[in-house]
VODRENKE-491428 format. One line per 2 residues: for each residue x, y, z of C-alpha. Coordinates in nm, 3 decimals, always signed. Each point is the difference from the previous one (the first is absolute). Layout:
residues N
X:Y:Z  ... .
//
This chain:
residues 405
-0.942:-0.350:+1.705  +0.369:+0.061:+0.064 .
+0.090:+0.159:+0.334  +0.323:+0.138:+0.143 .
+0.012:-0.124:+0.360  +0.231:+0.119:+0.279 .
+0.065:-0.284:+0.245  +0.152:-0.034:+0.347 .
+0.179:-0.325:+0.084  -0.038:-0.039:+0.382 .
+0.274:-0.263:+0.014  +0.272:+0.188:-0.185 .
-0.142:+0.343:+0.087  +0.038:+0.115:-0.359 .
-0.231:+0.198:-0.229  -0.030:-0.091:-0.366 .
-0.220:+0.072:-0.300  -0.145:-0.253:-0.242 .
-0.238:-0.002:-0.296  -0.292:-0.238:+0.054 .
-0.311:-0.102:-0.192  -0.320:+0.014:+0.203 .
-0.371:+0.067:-0.069  +0.004:+0.306:+0.229 .
+0.191:+0.172:+0.280  -0.226:-0.152:+0.265 .
+0.063:-0.356:-0.123  +0.359:+0.013:+0.126 .
-0.107:+0.049:+0.362  +0.225:+0.132:+0.279 .
+0.244:-0.290:-0.030  +0.123:-0.234:-0.269 .
-0.004:-0.379:+0.044  +0.378:+0.004:+0.064 .
-0.047:+0.230:+0.301  +0.113:+0.328:-0.153 .
-0.207:+0.305:+0.094  -0.148:+0.223:-0.271 .
+0.097:+0.363:+0.065  -0.128:+0.170:-0.313 .
-0.164:-0.093:-0.328  -0.023:+0.207:-0.314 .
-0.124:-0.104:-0.345  +0.247:-0.008:-0.286 .
-0.108:+0.212:-0.290  -0.075:-0.135:-0.343 .
+0.339:-0.081:-0.155  -0.101:+0.156:-0.330 .
+0.185:+0.329:-0.040  -0.325:+0.193:+0.041 .
-0.323:-0.165:+0.106  -0.266:-0.021:-0.266 .
-0.344:+0.134:+0.069  -0.294:-0.244:+0.025 .
-0.067:-0.145:-0.343  +0.331:+0.132:-0.129 .
+0.240:-0.253:-0.147  +0.380:-0.010:-0.022 .
-0.008:+0.261:-0.276  -0.156:+0.249:+0.238 .
+0.259:-0.081:+0.264  +0.280:+0.062:-0.248 .
-0.155:+0.332:-0.103  -0.006:+0.113:+0.360 .
+0.358:-0.122:+0.045  +0.096:+0.239:-0.279 .
-0.174:+0.280:+0.191  +0.215:-0.084:+0.302 .
+0.317:+0.022:-0.209  -0.113:+0.337:-0.137 .
-0.082:+0.115:+0.354  +0.346:-0.098:+0.128 .
+0.175:+0.178:-0.283  -0.200:+0.321:+0.041 .
+0.034:-0.004:+0.378  +0.377:-0.045:-0.025 .
+0.025:+0.295:-0.238  -0.191:+0.227:+0.235 .
+0.198:-0.111:+0.305  +0.331:+0.064:-0.177 .
-0.132:+0.349:-0.088  -0.031:+0.074:+0.373 .
-0.363:-0.068:+0.084  -0.109:-0.178:+0.316 .
-0.187:-0.328:-0.029  -0.337:+0.162:+0.071 .
+0.062:+0.282:-0.248  +0.110:-0.248:-0.266 .
-0.307:-0.220:+0.042  -0.230:+0.306:-0.001 .
+0.164:+0.102:-0.329  -0.055:-0.346:-0.144 .
-0.363:+0.010:+0.109  -0.049:+0.329:-0.184 .
+0.178:-0.144:-0.304  -0.218:-0.312:-0.009 .
-0.304:+0.210:-0.092  -0.296:-0.215:-0.096 .
+0.182:-0.333:+0.019  -0.207:-0.186:+0.259 .
+0.262:-0.257:+0.098  +0.281:+0.251:+0.044 .
-0.216:+0.257:+0.175  -0.129:-0.266:+0.240 .
+0.355:-0.112:+0.074  +0.130:+0.349:+0.074 .
-0.299:+0.095:+0.217  +0.025:-0.318:+0.205 .
+0.373:+0.048:+0.052  -0.043:+0.362:+0.107 .
-0.271:-0.096:+0.246  +0.234:-0.254:+0.161 .
+0.290:+0.246:+0.011  -0.216:+0.275:+0.154 .
-0.077:-0.245:+0.281  +0.368:+0.001:+0.085 .
+0.088:-0.338:-0.151  +0.328:-0.057:-0.180 .
-0.003:-0.052:-0.377  +0.080:-0.372:+0.024 .
-0.282:-0.061:+0.250  -0.241:+0.197:-0.219 .
+0.101:-0.196:-0.310  -0.037:-0.334:+0.177 .
-0.340:+0.097:+0.141  -0.132:+0.082:-0.348 .
+0.092:-0.348:-0.125  +0.069:+0.140:-0.348 .
+0.380:-0.007:-0.006  +0.239:-0.290:-0.064 .
+0.172:-0.150:+0.301  +0.350:+0.081:-0.128 .
-0.087:+0.370:-0.033  -0.151:+0.018:+0.350 .
+0.302:-0.174:+0.152  +0.241:+0.228:-0.187 .
-0.186:+0.316:+0.113  -0.008:-0.126:+0.360 .
+0.374:-0.057:-0.012  +0.059:+0.346:-0.149 .
-0.183:+0.160:+0.292  +0.284:-0.111:+0.223 .
+0.256:+0.182:-0.213  -0.213:+0.283:-0.154 .
+0.079:-0.114:-0.355  -0.346:-0.040:-0.150 .
+0.107:+0.115:-0.348  +0.272:-0.265:-0.010 .
-0.248:-0.265:+0.117  -0.238:+0.093:-0.282 .
+0.290:-0.021:-0.247  +0.083:-0.347:+0.129 .
-0.357:-0.115:-0.042  -0.019:+0.142:-0.352 .
+0.314:-0.197:-0.094  -0.162:-0.312:+0.143 .
-0.323:+0.073:-0.191  +0.188:+0.059:-0.325 .
+0.186:-0.330:+0.039  -0.320:-0.200:+0.057 .
-0.185:+0.178:-0.282  +0.291:-0.055:-0.239 .
-0.014:-0.374:+0.066  -0.376:-0.006:-0.044 .
+0.026:+0.191:-0.327  +0.248:-0.261:-0.118 .
-0.266:-0.266:+0.053  -0.273:+0.206:-0.169 .
+0.210:+0.094:-0.302  +0.113:-0.362:-0.041 .
-0.363:-0.119:+0.002  -0.143:+0.257:-0.242 .
+0.136:-0.140:-0.328  -0.081:-0.369:+0.067 .
-0.349:+0.099:+0.117  -0.062:+0.199:-0.319 .
+0.124:-0.286:-0.218  -0.213:-0.255:+0.185 .
-0.308:+0.225:-0.004  +0.034:+0.067:-0.373 .
+0.048:-0.371:-0.072  -0.312:-0.091:+0.198 .
-0.195:+0.276:-0.175  +0.100:-0.122:-0.347 .
-0.071:-0.361:+0.098  -0.343:+0.097:+0.132 .
-0.082:+0.185:-0.324  +0.102:-0.302:-0.208 .
-0.206:-0.239:+0.211  -0.314:+0.215:+0.037 .
-0.017:+0.176:-0.342  +0.215:-0.179:-0.259 .
-0.033:-0.362:+0.111  -0.383:-0.028:-0.043 .
+0.025:+0.133:-0.355  +0.260:-0.257:-0.092 .
-0.216:-0.269:+0.158  -0.303:+0.099:-0.209 .
+0.219:-0.030:-0.309  +0.109:-0.349:+0.104 .
-0.352:-0.115:+0.094  -0.075:-0.140:-0.347 .
+0.334:-0.177:-0.025  -0.056:-0.361:-0.099 .
+0.229:-0.287:+0.066  +0.199:-0.092:+0.302 .
+0.126:+0.302:+0.193  +0.329:+0.013:+0.182 .
+0.004:+0.029:+0.379  +0.096:+0.366:-0.021 .
-0.293:+0.080:-0.229  -0.239:-0.190:+0.226 .
+0.135:+0.180:+0.306  -0.031:+0.335:-0.175 .
-0.359:-0.070:-0.100  -0.105:-0.101:+0.349 .
+0.166:+0.307:+0.151  -0.160:+0.236:-0.249 .
-0.345:-0.148:+0.052  +0.034:+0.035:+0.375 .
+0.116:+0.363:-0.032  -0.281:+0.087:-0.242 .
-0.273:-0.155:+0.215  +0.124:+0.142:+0.330 .
+0.150:+0.330:-0.111  -0.200:+0.220:+0.236 .
+0.062:-0.231:+0.294  +0.373:-0.005:-0.071 .
+0.012:+0.379:-0.026  -0.188:+0.026:+0.332 .
+0.247:-0.240:+0.163  +0.296:+0.197:-0.135 .
-0.151:+0.328:+0.123  -0.069:-0.151:+0.344 .
+0.354:-0.134:+0.022  +0.135:+0.341:-0.102 .
-0.205:+0.177:+0.268  +0.104:-0.258:+0.259 .
+0.363:+0.050:-0.100  -0.029:+0.377:+0.044 .
-0.154:-0.040:+0.346  +0.267:-0.253:+0.100 .
+0.272:+0.236:-0.124  -0.138:+0.293:+0.199 .
-0.022:-0.215:+0.311  +0.359:-0.121:-0.048 .
-0.099:-0.368:-0.034  +0.170:-0.040:-0.338 .
+0.324:+0.155:+0.128  +0.002:-0.226:+0.305 .
-0.071:-0.309:-0.208  +0.272:+0.097:-0.247 .
+0.248:+0.046:+0.285  -0.084:-0.343:+0.141 .
+0.031:-0.166:-0.340  +0.326:+0.183:-0.069 .
+0.133:-0.131:+0.330  -0.017:-0.353:-0.140 .
+0.276:+0.087:-0.249  +0.341:-0.010:+0.176 .
+0.162:+0.292:-0.191  -0.304:+0.220:+0.059 .
-0.011:-0.104:+0.366  +0.362:+0.106:+0.038 .
-0.077:+0.333:-0.168  -0.289:+0.059:+0.240 .
+0.236:-0.062:+0.288  +0.249:+0.250:-0.143 .
-0.275:+0.263:-0.018  -0.110:-0.064:+0.359 .
+0.356:+0.010:+0.129  +0.065:+0.325:-0.186 .
-0.310:+0.153:+0.159  +0.095:-0.138:+0.344 .
+0.360:+0.123:+0.002  -0.092:+0.339:-0.142 .
-0.264:+0.041:+0.272  +0.257:-0.101:+0.260 .
+0.241:+0.257:-0.144  -0.257:+0.280:+0.032 .
-0.089:-0.082:+0.360  +0.353:-0.087:+0.113 .
+0.121:+0.331:-0.142  -0.273:+0.174:+0.200 .
+0.123:-0.140:+0.331  -0.197:-0.321:+0.045 .
+0.179:-0.299:+0.145  +0.025:-0.310:-0.216 .
-0.248:-0.183:+0.224  -0.255:+0.281:-0.033 .
+0.060:+0.014:-0.373  -0.073:-0.370:-0.046 .
-0.317:+0.031:+0.208  -0.128:+0.288:-0.212 .
+0.090:-0.178:-0.323  -0.234:-0.286:+0.088 .
-0.281:+0.229:-0.118  +0.135:+0.030:-0.355 .
-0.213:-0.289:-0.134  +0.302:-0.191:-0.124 .
-0.166:-0.336:+0.056  -0.036:-0.244:+0.288 .
+0.335:-0.164:-0.071  +0.187:+0.331:+0.014 .
-0.186:+0.104:+0.316  +0.101:-0.326:+0.169 .
+0.361:+0.057:-0.105  -0.001:+0.350:+0.150 .
-0.143:-0.132:+0.327  +0.272:-0.266:+0.011 .
+0.265:+0.265:-0.063  -0.139:+0.218:+0.282 .
+0.000:-0.294:+0.238  +0.361:-0.080:-0.088 .
+0.104:+0.363:+0.049  -0.155:+0.006:+0.347 .
+0.216:-0.303:+0.084  +0.311:+0.199:-0.092 .
+0.067:-0.169:-0.335  +0.197:+0.207:-0.252 .
-0.208:+0.175:-0.264  +0.155:-0.190:-0.292 .
-0.055:-0.334:+0.174  -0.355:+0.085:+0.110 .
-0.102:+0.106:-0.349  +0.170:-0.301:-0.157 .
-0.168:-0.250:+0.235  -0.341:+0.152:-0.070 .
+0.045:-0.017:-0.379  +0.018:+0.375:-0.068 .
+0.342:-0.013:-0.165  +0.208:-0.174:-0.261 .
+0.377:-0.037:+0.008  +0.073:+0.351:-0.128 .
-0.255:+0.166:+0.229  +0.131:-0.185:+0.305 .
+0.355:+0.116:-0.070  -0.117:+0.357:-0.059 .
-0.177:-0.003:+0.338  +0.319:-0.133:+0.161 .
+0.192:+0.289:-0.158  -0.258:+0.244:+0.140 .
+0.047:-0.149:+0.347  +0.375:+0.053:-0.018 .
-0.002:+0.345:-0.156  -0.302:+0.141:+0.183 .
-0.138:+0.143:-0.327  -0.308:-0.218:+0.020 .
-0.225:+0.254:-0.165  +0.205:-0.001:-0.322 .
+0.017:-0.380:+0.000  -0.380:-0.030:+0.022 .
-0.035:+0.244:-0.290  +0.250:-0.200:-0.208 .
-0.189:-0.323:+0.068  -0.331:+0.162:-0.100 .
+0.150:+0.130:-0.325  +0.151:-0.342:-0.072 .
-0.333:-0.181:+0.035  -0.178:+0.270:-0.202 .
+0.261:-0.039:-0.274  -0.045:-0.377:-0.002 .
-0.376:+0.038:-0.039  +0.038:+0.255:-0.281 .
+0.246:-0.227:-0.181  -0.243:-0.292:+0.026 .
-0.282:+0.210:-0.147  +0.220:+0.104:-0.293 .
+0.093:-0.361:-0.073  -0.358:-0.121:+0.041 .
-0.125:+0.268:-0.242  +0.245:-0.112:-0.268 .
-0.118:-0.361:+0.042  -0.375:+0.044:+0.048 .
-0.065:+0.238:-0.291  +0.119:-0.242:-0.276 .
-0.181:-0.288:+0.171  -0.328:+0.193:+0.006 .
+0.038:+0.089:-0.367  +0.064:-0.365:-0.081 .
-0.301:-0.124:+0.198  -0.235:+0.256:-0.152 .
+0.129:-0.075:-0.349  -0.058:-0.373:+0.056 .
-0.352:+0.065:+0.131  -0.111:+0.223:-0.289 .
+0.187:-0.208:-0.259  -0.162:-0.322:+0.122 .
-0.349:+0.148:-0.037  +0.076:+0.129:-0.350 .
+0.149:-0.332:-0.112  -0.299:-0.185:+0.148 .
-0.234:+0.219:-0.204  +0.183:-0.046:-0.330 .
+0.076:-0.373:+0.019  -0.353:-0.096:-0.115 .
+0.073:+0.168:-0.333  +0.214:-0.302:-0.082 .
-0.300:-0.223:+0.079  -0.207:+0.203:-0.244 .
+0.267:-0.041:-0.269  +0.008:-0.375:+0.062 .
-0.380:-0.034:-0.026  -0.001:+0.195:-0.333 .
+0.253:-0.242:-0.146 .
//
């Protein structure tokens, strides 16, 4: 499990925080091997926007994430209308009616608030809210601007969802084309092919290789039709289970990472999410060091987490922000110069927002170009697949004509 550990360095007399992987809190012990003393340990929540219930896959997590976005929007509306936080959440609880998830969320929040806890502490204790939202609410409690913090989170949520919808919309058409092509090919092989084979069974004379191959395939399909259908059904059920567990998505992401253009696009998406998260928290009053520490829980990948730790270490040494981010691999030439401009002008918040929008734009542009390339390729591949089967079925007709002559 991933733990956030607060450490005391007895040599330098400094306190720092780090994210560590350990089986449990107790496994860390009172001291680390390097001599630093463990002051406090707290588990890092599941990096998914909202934790899925037991047996619930990524689809369930996304559904609950949408509930969180709805909750933020409704809460902001009530706060702007003049309600207190408790009154607003009580109103949302009454509005949720028979919705079990929403009602449970409101009741748990109210119970925490009635105990005298702040909203951010209550949200973090429930372990149902994304880290960026909790951090933004905690920052707003310093300045009494909760409505603005919710607006910031909703902008962040809209940006991430817009990029995800780009991916989904780009994958819909190729998936439909591929699915239809496989369906037509399966019909030809299972239904049409055996009938052609029975017609060619009495063909005398030497058969071409294509006719012989067609005959063997049709005989195999006819003799093992039930077994093949059972295998296809089992594979379909296994695919559904794997999809609900997120295994197919993870495998697709790993395979996509082998393609350099796709790997660069994935990096653009992660950087857009990182810089937008930094914008939200920096705008709420977090220091850059605290912001980087919190962003390590965004599930951006081990490589990105290592880069953020390197950047934090460089910042503690007094390195300039642009240099620290550049050395850790979190920038390109344009981003580094934008950070340098933010250092000179002091408008760092706007610079971070500009960088996030730039990376989001790069990712959206890649998806548009990929869609225009992939769709014709999928049509071509499916056409070749179906056309090859049809040609293979009709070629023996020429053998029949030759034997008649």
